[in-house]
C-alpha positions as CSV (number, residue, x, y, z in Angstrom):
1,M,-11.6,16.6,-6.9
2,P,-8.9,18.1,-9.2
3,D,-6.1,20.1,-7.8
4,E,-5.0,23.5,-9.1
5,N,-3.4,21.9,-12.1
6,G,-6.5,20.0,-13.0
7,T,-5.3,16.6,-11.8
8,R,-6.9,14.3,-9.2
9,A,-5.3,13.1,-6.1
10,V,-3.6,9.7,-6.6
11,N,-5.0,8.1,-3.4
12,L,-8.7,7.8,-4.3
13,P,-10.8,6.5,-1.4
14,P,-12.3,3.2,-2.4
15,S,-15.7,4.3,-1.2
16,N,-16.0,7.0,-3.8
17,L,-15.7,5.3,-7.1
18,H,-17.3,6.6,-10.4
19,V,-17.9,3.7,-12.7
20,A,-19.2,4.1,-16.3
21,I,-20.4,1.3,-18.5
22,I,-20.8,1.2,-22.3
23,M,-23.7,-1.3,-22.6
24,D,-22.9,-2.9,-25.9
25,G,-23.8,-6.2,-27.6
26,S,-27.6,-6.4,-27.0
27,G,-28.5,-6.6,-30.7
28,R,-25.8,-9.1,-31.5
29,W,-26.9,-11.2,-28.5
30,A,-30.4,-11.4,-30.0
31,E,-29.1,-12.1,-33.5
32,A,-27.0,-15.0,-32.2
33,R,-30.2,-16.6,-30.9
34,G,-32.2,-16.0,-34.0
35,L,-34.2,-13.3,-32.3
36,P,-35.1,-9.8,-33.4
37,R,-32.6,-7.2,-32.2
38,V,-35.2,-5.5,-30.1
39,E,-35.4,-8.7,-27.9
40,G,-31.8,-8.1,-27.0
41,H,-32.6,-4.6,-25.9
42,R,-35.4,-5.8,-23.8
43,A,-33.1,-8.4,-22.2
44,G,-30.6,-5.5,-21.7
45,R,-33.1,-3.7,-19.5
46,A,-32.8,-6.6,-17.0
47,A,-29.0,-6.3,-17.1
48,V,-29.3,-2.6,-16.3
49,C,-31.2,-3.5,-13.1
50,R,-28.5,-6.1,-12.2
51,A,-25.7,-3.5,-12.7
52,V,-27.4,-1.0,-10.5
53,E,-27.9,-3.6,-7.8
54,A,-24.3,-4.7,-8.1
55,A,-23.1,-1.1,-7.8
56,L,-25.3,-0.5,-4.7
57,A,-23.7,-3.5,-3.1
58,T,-20.1,-2.2,-3.6
59,D,-18.2,1.0,-3.1
60,V,-19.5,2.8,-6.2
61,R,-20.8,6.3,-5.6
62,V,-21.6,7.3,-9.2
63,L,-22.7,4.9,-11.9
64,T,-22.9,6.3,-15.5
65,L,-24.6,4.1,-18.1
66,F,-24.0,5.0,-21.7
67,T,-27.4,4.2,-22.9
68,F,-28.0,5.8,-26.4
69,S,-25.5,7.8,-28.4
70,T,-26.4,10.5,-30.9
71,E,-25.1,8.1,-33.6
72,N,-27.7,5.6,-32.6
73,W,-30.4,7.7,-34.3
74,G,-29.0,6.2,-37.5
75,R,-30.4,2.7,-36.6
76,P,-33.6,1.4,-38.2
77,E,-36.6,3.5,-37.2
78,G,-38.4,0.6,-35.6
79,E,-35.5,-0.3,-33.4
80,V,-35.0,3.3,-32.3
81,A,-38.7,3.5,-31.4
82,E,-38.6,0.3,-29.4
83,L,-35.5,1.6,-27.5
84,M,-37.4,4.8,-26.6
85,R,-40.2,2.6,-25.2
86,I,-37.8,0.5,-23.2
87,F,-36.2,3.6,-21.7
88,G,-39.6,4.9,-20.7
89,D,-40.7,1.6,-19.2
90,F,-37.4,1.4,-17.3
91,L,-37.8,4.9,-15.8
92,R,-41.5,4.3,-14.9
93,E,-41.4,0.7,-13.7
94,D,-37.8,0.0,-12.5
95,V,-36.2,3.2,-11.4
96,P,-38.8,4.1,-8.6
97,Y,-37.6,1.0,-6.7
98,F,-34.0,2.2,-6.8
99,V,-35.1,5.7,-5.8
100,L,-36.7,4.3,-2.7
101,R,-33.3,2.7,-1.9
102,G,-31.5,6.1,-2.0
103,V,-30.5,6.3,-5.7
104,C,-30.5,9.8,-7.2
105,V,-31.2,9.6,-10.9
106,T,-30.2,12.1,-13.6
107,V,-30.3,11.9,-17.4
108,I,-27.6,13.5,-19.4
109,G,-27.6,14.4,-23.1
110,R,-29.9,16.2,-25.4
111,R,-33.7,16.0,-24.8
112,D,-35.1,18.0,-27.7
113,R,-35.1,15.0,-30.0
114,L,-36.6,12.5,-27.5
115,P,-40.3,11.6,-27.6
116,P,-42.5,13.9,-25.4
117,S,-43.6,10.9,-23.3
118,L,-40.0,10.0,-22.5
119,R,-39.1,13.6,-21.6
120,E,-42.1,13.5,-19.2
121,E,-40.8,10.3,-17.6
122,I,-37.3,11.9,-17.2
123,D,-38.7,15.0,-15.6
124,T,-40.8,13.0,-13.2
125,I,-38.1,10.7,-12.0
126,E,-35.5,13.5,-11.7
127,A,-38.0,15.5,-9.6
128,V,-38.7,12.7,-7.1
129,S,-35.0,11.6,-6.8
130,N,-33.5,15.0,-6.5
131,G,-31.0,15.3,-3.6
132,E,-28.3,13.4,-1.9
133,G,-28.5,9.6,-1.9
134,Q,-26.6,6.5,-1.5
135,M,-25.6,6.5,-5.1
136,R,-26.0,8.6,-8.2
137,L,-27.2,7.0,-11.4
138,R,-26.6,8.9,-14.6
139,L,-28.2,7.7,-17.8
140,A,-26.6,9.1,-21.0
141,I,-29.4,9.3,-23.6
142,D,-28.9,11.0,-27.0
143,Y,-25.4,11.7,-25.7
144,S,-22.3,12.8,-27.5
145,G,-19.0,13.4,-25.6
146,R,-17.7,15.5,-28.5
147,D,-20.9,17.6,-28.7
148,S,-21.0,18.2,-24.9
149,I,-17.4,19.4,-24.9
150,L,-18.0,21.6,-27.9
151,R,-21.1,23.3,-26.5
152,A,-19.4,23.8,-23.1
153,A,-16.3,25.3,-24.8
154,N,-18.4,27.8,-26.7
155,Q,-20.2,28.9,-23.5
156,F,-16.9,28.9,-21.5
157,H,-15.3,31.2,-24.1
158,S,-18.2,33.7,-23.9
159,E,-18.2,33.8,-20.1
160,G,-14.5,34.5,-19.9
161,E,-13.9,32.9,-16.5
162,G,-11.0,30.5,-17.4
163,S,-10.9,28.1,-14.5
164,Y,-11.1,24.3,-14.5
165,E,-13.9,24.3,-12.0
166,N,-15.9,26.7,-14.1
167,F,-15.5,24.6,-17.2
168,C,-16.7,21.5,-15.3
169,R,-19.7,23.5,-14.1
170,I,-20.6,24.6,-17.7
171,L,-20.1,21.1,-19.0
172,A,-22.6,19.8,-16.5
173,Q,-25.1,22.4,-17.5
174,T,-24.8,21.8,-21.2
175,Q,-25.4,18.1,-20.8
176,L,-28.3,18.8,-18.5
177,D,-26.6,17.2,-15.5
178,S,-27.6,18.5,-12.1
179,E,-24.0,19.2,-11.0
180,P,-20.4,18.3,-11.9
181,V,-19.4,14.7,-11.0
182,P,-16.0,13.3,-10.1
183,D,-14.0,11.9,-13.0
184,V,-14.7,8.4,-14.1
185,D,-12.4,5.9,-12.3
186,L,-13.3,2.8,-14.2
187,L,-14.9,2.5,-17.7
188,I,-16.4,-0.9,-18.5
189,R,-17.3,-1.9,-22.0
190,A,-19.4,-5.0,-22.6
191,G,-19.8,-6.7,-26.0
192,G,-16.2,-7.4,-27.0
193,E,-15.5,-4.2,-28.8
194,Q,-12.5,-2.1,-27.7
195,R,-13.4,1.6,-28.4
196,L,-14.9,4.5,-26.6
197,S,-17.7,5.4,-29.0
198,N,-18.2,9.0,-28.1
199,C,-18.9,8.4,-24.4
200,P,-18.3,11.1,-21.7
201,L,-14.8,11.9,-23.0
202,W,-13.9,14.7,-20.6
203,E,-14.7,12.6,-17.6
204,I,-12.7,9.5,-18.7
205,A,-9.4,11.3,-19.2
206,Y,-7.7,9.2,-16.5
207,A,-10.2,6.3,-16.3
208,E,-9.0,2.7,-16.2
209,L,-10.4,0.8,-19.2
210,Y,-11.9,-2.7,-18.9
211,F,-13.2,-4.6,-21.9
212,T,-15.2,-7.8,-21.6
213,P,-16.5,-10.1,-24.3
214,C,-19.7,-10.6,-22.3
215,M,-22.7,-9.3,-24.2
216,W,-24.7,-6.8,-22.3
217,P,-27.8,-8.9,-21.7
218,D,-25.6,-11.5,-20.0
219,F,-23.8,-9.0,-17.8
220,D,-24.4,-9.7,-14.1
221,S,-23.0,-9.1,-10.6
222,E,-20.1,-11.5,-11.2
223,D,-19.0,-9.6,-14.3
224,F,-19.3,-6.3,-12.4
225,A,-17.2,-7.8,-9.5
226,A,-14.6,-9.0,-12.0
227,A,-14.2,-5.5,-13.4
228,L,-13.8,-4.0,-9.9
229,Q,-11.3,-6.7,-9.0
230,E,-9.2,-5.9,-12.1
231,F,-9.5,-2.2,-11.3
232,S,-8.1,-2.9,-7.8
233,K,-5.0,-4.3,-9.3
234,R,-4.2,-1.3,-11.5
235,Q,-1.6,1.2,-10.4
236,R,-3.1,4.7,-11.0
237,R,-0.2,7.2,-11.5
238,F,-2.1,10.1,-13.1
239,G,1.1,10.9,-15.1
240,R,3.3,10.9,-12.0
241,I,5.9,8.6,-10.6
242,P,5.0,6.4,-7.6
243,L,6.8,7.5,-4.4
244,A,8.3,4.0,-4.0
245,A,10.1,4.5,-7.4
246,I,11.7,7.8,-6.5
């Protein structure tokens, strides 16, 4: 949790990690194999399951998957429609298994532009997985980090209660999260690109960044472990000077 200056304690317990993943490269993975892009997205669904399994086997407490950005609406209509079907299938067929294992699922982002059937799947899975669990899985769908901060800032200004904690509460509300979450500790991006792409910008202020050339459909537990291993070697100073250097 942040201190009165809005910064987190340096000594983060290893059993309370928040990992976020930008799941990139599915379309390119398919194109490289001479397949339609949608086949890459279907293969990416299996990679999501592997990532959740890998997180459950480690010290991850919160796993945020950047699934579909607001900019992704600009993709071909057929590809977007197939993505929406894949999201619905994942929530209906895969997520209940993880809920039984103690995973609490929430979906962040706008919902007014999602197909009604997908909104129903979201409402159903959030209702049955509500409460404390072994791990919290957040799926960012129709999500924009900039838009979330802007909408929260507007509400924050109107309320007039100028505290860090209150802004975090409002931010969670505006992106339809059930409650504020700890800052992201490690941000992983698959697919070889090295940019943030409008992901949860507020939460990654002090995240360690890890970029891998592995395309998302190929991402597995070994790739997840490699990212955590690299994270364990990082010295997180949060703008401060380590005591040993003073």
